[in-house]
N, C-alpha and C positions, 0 to 999 in steps of 0.2 A: 293384382298379386295374384291370380290364378296362372297368369303367364310366366314369372317369375317359380311358380311351385314348379310349372310345367319344365323350364329349363332345368331345376335342382334335379327333378325327376330322368331326364336324361344324362346329366352328370353321373348319375347313379348307375344306370349302365353303361355306361362309357366306363366308370372307374372298375365294372368289376368286370368288363371285358379284359380292360389291360391289362387288370391284374393276374387276370388266367390267361393272356398273352404270356404275359411277362414268364409265370411261373413255368410253362410249356418250353418256353427258349432255354431257363434254364438248365430243364431236366430235359430236353431232346427229346418231349413227346410231340404229337399230332393230337392238333385237336379233333375231338370227337371219337377217338379210341378209345380203348381200354386200357388201364394200367397190366403190365404186364405182371404175370403169378411175383408176391411178394416186394411188386414195387410199392412206395404209398398213392394214396391218391391226395391229389394237388389239395390246397389246401380254397376254403371257399369262405368270401366275405356277406354279411351283411348287418349295412351302417343305418341307424334312424338317429341323425343329426340335426334337432331342430335349430332353427336361428333364433336368435338373444337377443331381448331388450337391454341395454344401456342400464345396468343397475338390478339389470334381473337374474334370475336363477331359471336354466334348464337343464334338464338329463338327458343324456348321451347314453344310448347301446348301440355294443360292438358286438355282432355273432359270429362267430369263428367254429369253423367245422374243419378237421386236420385230423389225420391217420396215425399221427406220431406224437411223440410228446416234443415240449418247445416252447415258449419262451415269443409273447406277443406283447406290444407294447404302443402306445397312441403318442402322438405328437402334432403338433400345430404350427402350422409354418402362415403368414399373409400369402393373399394369391399372388400369381405371378404380375399382374400388373399392376400391383402396389409394391412399394418402398417395405424394407424388412422393419422391425420390430426395433427401438430403439431400448437399451437396460431398461428403463422404467416401466415401458409398457408391456413387458411381459409382467408384470404384476400385477396389470388392472385383469388379465382372467386365469382364476383361481380354479382349481380340479377341487371336489370330494373328495373324500377315499374312493375308493372305487370296490366295488363288491362285485363277486363272480359267481356265476348259477351256475348249474353240467359241470363241466370237468376243469373251471378253473379255479385259480387261488391267485387272491390278487395285492397290489400293497400300491402305497405312490413312492416312485424313484426321483430323488434327489439329483440330479447332474452337477458335472465339477463348473460350473455357471450358475448355479443356484435357480436354474428351472426345475421344476417338479411333474414329472408325467404319470400317465397308471402304466402300471407294465403286473403283467399275472402271467404263470407257471399253468403252462397247458397240458392235459393227458388225453388220449386220445378221446374222439368222438367230440361232442358240440357242445360249446361252451356260451353263455349269456355275460357279458361286462356291461356293465352299467357306474354313471359317475354322474354326480354335479358337477355344472362350469357356470360358475359367478364372473358379471360382468362388473368393471366400476362403476360407478354411476358417471364418471367425465369421457366413455371411451367414445372414439369417434367413429363413422361408420365403415369400418373393416369388413372384407371379404376374410374368410380364413379357409384354410385346407387343415382336415383332417384327414392324417396318414396311420392305416394300423396296419405294423407290419409285425409279420409271421419269422421266426427264427427259428429251425426245427434243434434240438437237443444233437445230434449225430451229423449232423451234413452243412456246409457254409452258406449256402443257398439260402436267399430270404424271398417271402413273398407278401405282395401289400398290395393295398386299395386305398383309394382316396375319394373320401366327400368333402364338399363344400359348405359352409354355412357363412351366414352374415349378421354382424354386428348389428342390430336397429337404431339406429341414432340421427338426430338432426342435424348432426355436427359431421360436415365431409372431413375424410383421411388427409391432413397436410402432407403433401407427399416433399420428398429431399430434393434438391436438386443442384448438380456437377457445376465448379467454377474449373475452369482450364486455363493453366499458365503453363506458357512454353520459357525453358529457362533462355539463358545466353547462349550453350551448347545444342541448341536444337530436339531436347527433350521436353516431352508433354507430359505434362500431371495432372491428375483431376482433386478436384478437393469437394467434401460434403460439404453442404450448408445448412442443416439440421440434425444437429445431432446432440448428445447431453452434455458434452463436452464442450469448451470453444467454437465458434464456428473457424472452419478451416484449419483444426489441428491435424496434421499428416496430409500425406495426398500420396495417391497412386501413380502409379508411372504407367505411361501409356503409348511408351517408343520412343525413338529419337527419329532422325531426320527433319523434323518441323522447322529447320532452320530455313528449309529450301522454298518457303512461303512469305512474300511479305504482304500478306494480307489475310487474316484466318477471321471467321465469326462462326456462329452457331446461327444455325436457321432459325429456331423456337428454344426454349426451355430444355435440359435434358434433364431427364432422374437418375436417380440412382440405382434404378433399375433400367437404365440403357432406352428408356422411349421420351423418344423426341424428334426433333426435325433433320437432323444430323450437323456435320459441320462442314463449311464452305471454305477451301484454299487456295489461294492463288499464288503463281509461280510470276516473277516477275517478267518471263518473258511475255505474260499473257494467258498462259492456260488456268481453266479454270477446273477443280477438283472437287469431287463431291463425295464425302464420306457417311454413307448410313450408318442412321442411329443402330447398335445391336438389336438392339426392341426385347431383350432378355436382362434377368438382372448381371451386374459384373463379375468375371470371372478370368478364367486363365487366359483367354481369348478375347477380350481388350474390350473396350466401348464401341469400336465401330466393326462397320462389316468393310471387306473391300472397296477400294475408290472407284468412283467411276467417272471417267471425263468428260466433262461438259461440254467445252470448246476452246476455243480459242479468240484472241482479240479482246481480253478485258482488260487488259493495261490502260485504257481507254479513261478507266474510271478512278479517282482519287480516292472514293470508298465504295464498300461493299459490305452490307449489312443485311444479315438477315432480322425479318421483324414477324417471327410467328405469323399466324393467319389474320392477314388484312383485311383478306377478299371473304370472307367468312364460308369458302367451301371446303373448309377443315384439313388443309394442305398448307404449310411453312411458305413462306414468300419471302422475296430477297430484293434487296433496292440496290440501287448503285447511282454514284451522282460522278459525272463526269467533269472536267475537266474545265469546261463554261460554267460549273455549275446547276447544271441542268439532273433533276432527281427522275430514275426510271423506276419500273416497279416490272419485275420479273415474278409472274405468278406460280407457285408451286403447283405440279401435275397430281403429284401421289405416286408419280411412276419413276421408280429406281433408274432406271437406263436413261429416261430422260427429264429431268429433275423440274425443267424452267420450261413454261411457254414463252414465244414470242417477246418482248417489253413491250411496253407503254408508259406515256410520256406522265408523270405526276405535277412535275411544274419546273421554274425554275429559281435562280435567286438564291441557291442552296448552297453556295458557296461560304457562306457568313457562318456555315457553324464548321468546327471543328474537333465536333466528336457527335457519333450518333447512336444509340440505342435502342432495341426494342424486344418486341419477344411477350411482354409482358400485357394484362389485360387492367392496367392502370384502375381506370373508370367501375371496374366489374359491370362492364355494359355489355359484353360476349363479346367484344373485338380487339384484338391487341392494340396497344399502344406505339408510340415513338418520343423518345425526349434528344432533343436536340440542344446540344450548350454552343452558343455564339462565342466568338472570340476574344468579347466585352467581359464572359465567365457568368452570362446569362443563362440560365437555365429553362429549355419551353417546353411544353406538353403538343403534340398532336395526338388528337385524339382521333384511333381508328373508327372508319363508318361500316366496314364490310360492303363495300362497295366498290367495286377494281376500277371504275371509270373517275372515282374520286376518293380515292382512299383515306384519306385525311381530314379531318375536321380545321378547320382554322385556329391555328396557335394558342395556345393560353402562358402567360407569366407564372412560374414556377418560384425562382430564387433568384437571388444573385450569391455574387461572391464563390463561385464554382469553376474561377479560371484555375485555381490550385491543384485540383487534381489530375493526377497522371493517367487517371484509368475510372472509365463508368463500367458499371457492367448490372446488366439484368439478367440475375439468375435464373430467377422464379420466384415464391411464395417469399422462400429465407428464412421464413422463421414462424410458427404457429401465429401470430397475429399479424403476418405479412399478406399486405394487399397489392402486389405489384411492388418488391422492394426492389431499393439500387444497391452496390457494394459501390463503393468508392477507394480509390488508393490514393494518398496523400503525398507531397513531398520526398518525404521523410520513411517511404514503405509502409506505411503504417496503414486499414483496410479500416473503413466505419463503416455501418448499415446505415441506411435511410430506409426504417421501414414503412409500408405502404398502409395509408388510412382507409385508400378505398372511397375518398373523395376526389371529385375531378379538378373543384377549386383550389385543394388543400390537400395535393397526394401524398407529400413525405412530412413521418414525422422527424423531431430532432435528430442528430446522427447518433450511434452508440459506438464503442469502442467494437469490431471486431478482432482484430489478430494483429501481428506484427507478420512482415512478411521477407523473406529472405532476399537479397539485392540481383540473385542470380533471375530471379522470373522478369524477365522483360517484355512480355506481352500476355495479357489475360482478355478471356472472354465468357 
């Protein structure tokens, strides 16, 4: 707990420094210089925003010093490494009516989407704004960024500072992951797997030209905040490319960084699949099966310019499988596992060991009758109850969820309908 408090203190100092730098840039000032005659002093912020237990209530305090009249608002956003709130989750954090002391007159402002936030009119001088924040008992362990923004009445500039606090809960945040589909003309689409509405309802276009590849695979699940192992794509000539995940929230710049050329000669493989972190070193790995049925492991390096180490042999006989998918920890032991479907429609599970020399334990039988599925995808958790879920497409183009149970002997629950999909999608990952 002492270390956590130290981190938060450092964040406070950084937030104030960033706020001051931003303000200086906005006004063309120089750090340490006194304001010119008639020039307003830059606003300063001081915030005390303690952590909040799920089901509890805390008081937050924001102190603002300004030299001109204006308006300050307080907004909450999830931390950058987490997904954004879906609609119902905003209702799990509730502000009390803010109170203003000194030179502030405050109220709760209702936004167009129904969110509420403290808003205060400020007169020159120092103002202290206090409000209560109540967390629902069922809240997950979120980290939240609170941003206080001051907008002067007479100028278009804004000034702000950010502080982070945590929701104290034993229930971890369930991330939302992306499922990617390539259509018949080579456009790539991204679909979120955890929303308030039906799974895979609507998609984001990520660009054209993806028909140039005869193999596409995620190295590990990619969350909707674009954190994950990225995507590997192979040209028919055998050239392999790596598209690193952008590592920040989705926006106009897309989901991936510029691609990196891995190398040539990859046409010797009949299957190239991302596996997540099989070796336990924190980097997503890749497996490739050659045309003789030998499976090879390429360890991830964590270096974007050279993403894979030299290959090591896993074993032979893998030609019996016509589908491989991995990257999720099915058994909840901390290692990514691998699903394999054989040509008779039997689904098998290979548990990850964390040992690069022997990455998979002996297989165990999961289910029969899987020969009718035209795609088997491991997006990530997939739902609030998911533990290594699978998403499959049937011959009619419908998608079904097999929720994960977290039990190695019976890792998949009964299927649940997910969505109908357009026939123009011809490849999923």
